[in-house]
C-alpha positions in Angstrom: -0.2 0.1 0.1 1.2 3.4 -0.9 0.4 7.1 -0.4 -2.0 9.1 2.3 -5.0 7.8 3.5 -7.8 9.6 5.2 -9.6 8.1 8.3 -12.7 9.7 10.0 -14.2 7.7 12.9 -17.1 9.0 14.8 -20.2 8.1 17.0 -22.5 10.3 18.4 -19.7 12.0 20.9 -16.5 11.5 19.6 -15.1 12.1 16.0 -11.4 11.4 14.9 -10.1 12.7 11.8 -6.7 12.0 10.7 -4.4 10.9 7.7 -2.2 8.2 7.7 0.7 8.5 5.3 3.5 5.9 6.2 3.3 2.3 7.1 4.2 2.7 10.7 2.3 5.4 12.5 3.0 5.7 16.2 0.3 7.4 18.9 1.6 8.4 22.1 0.1 10.4 24.7 -1.3 10.2 28.5 -4.1 8.7 30.0 -7.5 9.9 29.0 -6.4 11.7 25.8 -8.4 9.1 23.6 -6.1 6.7 22.2 -7.8 3.5 23.4 -11.2 5.0 22.5 -10.1 5.4 19.1 -8.8 2.0 18.7 -12.0 0.8 20.6 -14.2 2.4 17.8 -12.4 0.6 15.0 -12.7 -2.7 16.4 -16.6 -2.2 17.1 -17.0 -1.1 13.3 -14.7 -4.0 12.3 -16.9 -6.5 14.4 -20.5 -5.0 14.3 -20.3 -2.9 10.9 -23.0 0.0 11.0 -25.2 -1.7 13.8 -22.2 -0.6 16.3 -23.1 3.1 15.8 -19.6 3.7 14.8 -19.4 5.3 11.4 -15.9 4.9 9.7 -15.0 6.5 6.3 -11.5 5.0 4.6 -10.6 4.1 1.4 -8.8 1.1 2.8 -10.1 -1.5 5.2 -9.4 -0.4 8.9 -8.9 -3.5 11.4 -7.5 -4.0 15.0 -5.3 -7.2 16.0 -5.0 -8.1 19.6 -3.9 -10.7 22.1 -2.0 -14.1 21.0 -3.7 -14.7 18.0 -2.5 -11.8 16.5 -0.2 -13.5 13.7 -3.4 -15.4 12.6 -5.5 -12.4 12.3 -2.7 -10.3 10.4 -2.3 -13.3 8.1 -5.9 -12.7 6.9 -5.5 -8.9 6.3 -4.0 -7.6 3.2 -4.0 -3.8 2.1 -5.7 -2.7 5.2 -4.8 0.1 7.8 -4.1 -2.4 11.1 -4.7 -0.7 14.9 -2.9 -2.4 17.6 -3.7 -0.8 21.2 -0.8 -0.4 24.0 -0.5 -3.7 26.4 -0.1 -6.1 23.5 3.4 -7.0 24.2 3.9 -8.8 20.8 4.6 -5.5 19.4 8.2 -5.7 21.0 8.9 -8.9 19.5 11.3 -9.7 16.6 8.6 -12.2 15.2 6.3 -9.1 14.8 8.8 -6.5 13.4 9.9 -9.5 10.9 6.0 -10.5 10.3 5.1 -6.7 9.3 8.0 -6.1 7.0 6.3 -8.6 4.5 2.9 -7.1 4.4 1.3 -4.7 2.6 -0.8 -3.0 5.4 -0.1 0.4 7.4 0.1 0.2 11.0 -1.0 2.4 13.7 0.5 1.3 17.1 -0.5 3.1 20.4 2.6 2.6 22.7 4.3 4.9 25.1 7.1 3.3 24.9 9.8 3.3 22.1 9.6 0.1 19.7 13.7 -0.6 18.7 12.6 -3.5 16.4 10.5 -1.4 14.2 11.7 1.2 11.5 9.5 4.4 12.1 10.0 7.9 11.5 10.0 10.7 13.7 7.4 12.4 11.7 4.9 9.8 12.4 4.7 9.8 16.0 1.4 11.8 17.0 -0.9 12.5 20.0 -4.4 13.2 20.1 -5.5 16.9 21.1 -9.3 16.9 22.1 -10.7 20.1 21.2 -13.8 20.1 23.2 -14.7 19.7 26.8 -15.6 17.1 28.9 -18.9 16.8 31.0 -20.8 18.5 28.0 -23.4 17.5 25.6 -21.4 18.6 22.7 -19.3 16.3 20.3 -15.6 16.5 21.1 -13.7 16.4 17.8 -9.9 14.9 18.3 -6.8 15.8 15.8 -3.4 14.5 15.6 -0.2 16.4 16.1 3.1 15.9 15.8 5.1 15.3 19.0 8.3 15.8 17.4 8.6 18.9 15.0 11.6 19.2 12.6 12.5 23.2 12.7 14.0 24.5 9.8 16.7 26.8 11.0 17.4 29.6 8.4 19.6 31.9 11.1 23.3 31.4 10.8 24.6 30.3 14.0 27.6 32.1 15.3 29.1 30.6 18.3 31.1 32.0 20.9 32.8 29.2 22.1 32.4 25.2 21.2 33.0 22.6 23.9 34.4 18.9 22.3 35.1 15.7 24.3 38.6 15.9 23.4 41.4 17.5 20.9 41.0 14.5 18.2 38.0 14.1 15.8 35.2 16.3 17.2 37.5 19.5 17.9 39.3 19.1 14.6 35.8 18.6 12.5 34.7 22.0 14.2 37.6 23.8 13.7 37.6 22.7 10.1 34.2 24.4 10.0 34.9 27.5 11.4 37.9 28.0 9.6 36.2 27.4 6.2 33.1 29.9 7.2 36.1 32.7 8.8 34.5 32.2 12.2 38.2 31.8 14.1 
């Protein structure tokens, strides 16, 4: 699967609207931010369809895998967006990493920990921001936001001092750069 895919999931009180751009997307955040609610809504729609009360709009099938039977569940999915909630220890395993490498699915993984066995981009780590208030009868709209932003620095940095660990490679590197820019 290639390209970006927009996912809109909603029921009477919560709405999620986001775009998945890469094969592995990580969702992080504190408790009660809506991460598990998102996965639960996807699961409800996948299992019960429209009778679940959850509306799902996406150009790809969205599903949830979990538990000890994850490998069997995953073997039946292709060209899908697969959601995995935190608490599923299999996401840390090398078996999981090697299994998903050979599939054409996109994966949205909810976790609070880093997953060293998976090659995901820092640009695809998100949190969920609520734009609504708890305790009201208004629908809560949720949006994803980048946790780590890559700022483009346009200004020239002129350092007064550079501290290096030793007088070898680090010092020689910065000395060469500074001489090249005629800052020394």
